[in-house]
C-alpha positions in Angstrom: -28.5 64.3 1.9 -27.8 67.3 -0.2 -29.9 70.4 -0.2 -31.1 69.6 -3.7 -32.5 66.3 -2.6 -34.3 68.0 0.3 -36.0 70.4 -2.0 -38.3 68.6 -4.3 -38.6 71.3 -6.9 -34.8 71.6 -7.3 -34.8 67.8 -7.5 -37.4 67.8 -10.2 -35.4 70.4 -12.2 -32.4 68.1 -11.8 -34.3 65.3 -13.4 -35.2 67.5 -16.3 -31.6 68.5 -16.7 -30.5 64.8 -16.5 -33.0 64.1 -19.3 -31.3 66.8 -21.5 -27.9 65.4 -20.7 -29.0 61.9 -21.7 -30.2 63.3 -25.0 -27.1 65.4 -25.7 -24.6 62.8 -24.7 -26.2 59.5 -25.7 -29.1 59.8 -28.1 -27.0 60.8 -31.2 -28.8 63.7 -32.9 -28.4 63.8 -36.7 -30.3 66.6 -38.4 -33.8 66.8 -37.0 -33.8 63.3 -35.3 -32.2 61.4 -32.5 -30.7 58.2 -33.7 -31.0 56.0 -30.6 -34.6 55.5 -29.4 -33.4 53.7 -26.2 -32.0 57.0 -24.9 -35.0 59.0 -26.1 -37.1 56.6 -24.0 -34.7 57.0 -21.0 -34.8 60.8 -21.3 -38.6 60.8 -21.5 -39.0 58.6 -18.5 -36.4 60.6 -16.5 -38.2 63.9 -17.3 -41.6 62.5 -16.5 -40.3 61.2 -13.1 -39.1 64.8 -12.4 -42.6 66.1 -13.1 -44.0 63.5 -10.7 -41.5 64.6 -8.0 -42.7 68.2 -8.4 -46.4 67.3 -8.4 -46.1 65.1 -5.3 -44.5 68.0 -3.4 -47.5 70.2 -4.1 -50.5 67.9 -4.6 -49.6 65.2 -2.0 -51.4 62.5 -4.0 -49.8 59.6 -2.1 -51.3 60.8 1.2 -54.8 60.1 -0.1 -54.2 56.6 -1.2 -54.4 53.3 0.7 -51.1 52.0 2.1 -49.1 50.3 -0.7 -51.3 51.7 -3.5 -49.5 53.5 -6.3 -51.0 56.6 -7.8 -51.9 56.7 -11.5 -52.2 59.6 -13.8 -55.9 60.1 -12.9 -55.0 60.6 -9.3 -52.7 63.5 -10.3 -55.2 64.8 -12.7 -58.0 64.9 -10.1 -55.7 66.5 -7.6 -54.6 69.1 -10.1 -58.2 69.9 -11.1 -59.0 70.7 -7.4 -55.9 72.9 -7.1 -55.7 74.7 -10.4 -58.0 73.6 -13.2 -56.1 75.6 -15.8 -53.0 73.4 -15.3 -54.8 70.2 -16.3 -54.1 70.8 -19.9 -50.3 71.3 -19.5 -50.2 68.3 -17.1 -52.0 66.1 -19.7 -49.6 67.4 -22.4 -46.6 66.6 -20.3 -48.0 63.1 -19.5 -48.8 62.3 -23.1 -45.6 63.6 -24.5 -43.0 62.7 -21.9 -44.4 59.5 -20.6 -46.1 58.0 -23.6 -44.6 59.6 -26.8 -41.0 59.7 -25.5 -41.0 57.2 -22.7 -42.8 54.4 -24.4 -42.5 55.1 -28.1 -39.1 56.8 -28.2 -40.2 59.3 -30.8 -37.0 60.5 -32.4 -38.2 63.9 -33.6 -36.0 66.6 -32.2 -38.9 69.1 -32.3 -41.3 66.7 -30.4 -38.6 65.9 -27.8 -37.9 69.6 -27.2 -41.6 70.5 -26.9 -42.1 67.5 -24.5 -39.4 68.8 -22.3 -40.9 72.3 -22.4 -44.3 70.9 -21.3 -42.6 69.2 -18.3 -40.8 72.4 -17.4 -44.2 74.3 -17.4 -45.6 71.8 -14.8 -42.4 71.9 -12.7 -42.4 75.7 -12.7 -46.0 75.7 -11.7 -45.2 73.4 -8.8 -42.4 75.7 -7.8 -44.8 78.6 -7.5 -47.1 76.5 -5.3 -44.6 74.6 -3.2 -44.3 75.4 0.5 -41.9 73.8 2.9 
């Protein structure tokens, strides 16, 4: 395994960069819009997965679940509220924008996409400050 894969915050940043690459190489931007919602959705889901990688490294949500149970957004929100209540709003913004608006809806607006990626970056940077090996 590479050093990046062993460091969850670097891995989360790589996911975010991969999302940007998908947008720039595949989504076909014309003016203020992306032309292919398939790739906007792919980029949104990729970025959101990066946020989850970073959160799991810090919040350890899966450790508190029953074996085989998947965490949902509320599990991350509850864990975040216990760790740093001020970060609940940026986390919700990243979830709503990356996972729902981009990942499900494929919103083609360049401005919305860029702001969504920025919200994800805020959460990943927070996780980077709180991550310990």
